[in-house]
C-alpha positions in Angstrom: 32.6 78.5 280.4 35.5 80.9 281.1 34.7 84.4 281.7 36.8 86.7 279.6 37.3 90.4 280.4 35.1 91.3 277.6 31.8 89.9 278.9 31.5 91.8 282.1 32.2 95.2 280.1 29.5 94.2 277.8 27.1 93.4 280.7 28.1 96.6 282.3 27.7 98.6 279.1 24.1 97.0 278.7 23.0 97.7 282.2 24.1 101.5 282.0 21.9 101.7 278.8 19.1 99.7 279.8 18.6 101.3 283.0 18.1 104.8 281.9 15.8 103.4 279.0 13.6 101.6 281.7 13.6 104.1 284.3 13.0 107.0 281.9 9.9 105.3 280.4 8.5 104.3 283.9 9.3 107.9 285.2 7.6 109.4 282.3 4.6 107.3 282.4 4.3 107.9 286.4 4.6 111.8 285.8 2.0 111.7 283.2 -0.4 109.7 285.5 0.4 111.9 288.5 -0.4 115.0 286.5 -3.3 114.0 284.5 -5.2 111.8 287.0 -3.9 112.1 290.5 -3.5 115.9 290.9 -6.6 118.0 290.5 -5.9 120.8 288.0 -6.7 123.5 290.4 -3.8 122.1 292.6 -1.3 121.5 289.9 0.3 124.8 290.5 0.7 124.5 294.2 2.2 120.9 293.7 4.7 122.1 291.1 7.8 122.0 293.2 6.9 118.3 294.3 6.3 117.5 290.7 9.9 118.9 289.8 11.5 117.2 292.8 9.9 113.9 291.4 11.1 114.4 287.9 14.8 115.2 289.1 14.8 111.8 291.2 13.7 110.1 288.1 15.9 111.7 285.4 18.9 112.5 287.1 20.1 108.9 287.8 19.4 108.2 284.1 21.6 111.1 283.1 24.4 109.9 285.5 24.2 106.3 284.0 24.5 107.6 280.6 27.3 110.0 281.3 29.1 107.1 283.3 28.5 104.9 280.2 30.0 107.5 277.9 32.9 108.3 279.9 34.2 104.9 280.8 33.6 103.2 277.5 34.5 106.0 275.0 38.1 105.0 274.7 37.1 101.5 273.5 35.3 102.9 270.5 38.4 104.0 268.6 40.1 100.3 269.1 
């Protein structure tokens, strides 16, 4: 089967969409478990900077992936 130029583009578009969906869901579940069960309520305020750092590490790649997908493939929508 010959690979056309369109198939790798579709694969990259799918990966750039699938990654933030999967990573965002897994990150949200991780943060919920961390905040509700692993960190005691009395230590929650002192651990807030670490929780924010974890959220940044989880959600910033998702945002970057969506921005890359939008910026590279927005020209193809019109054609």
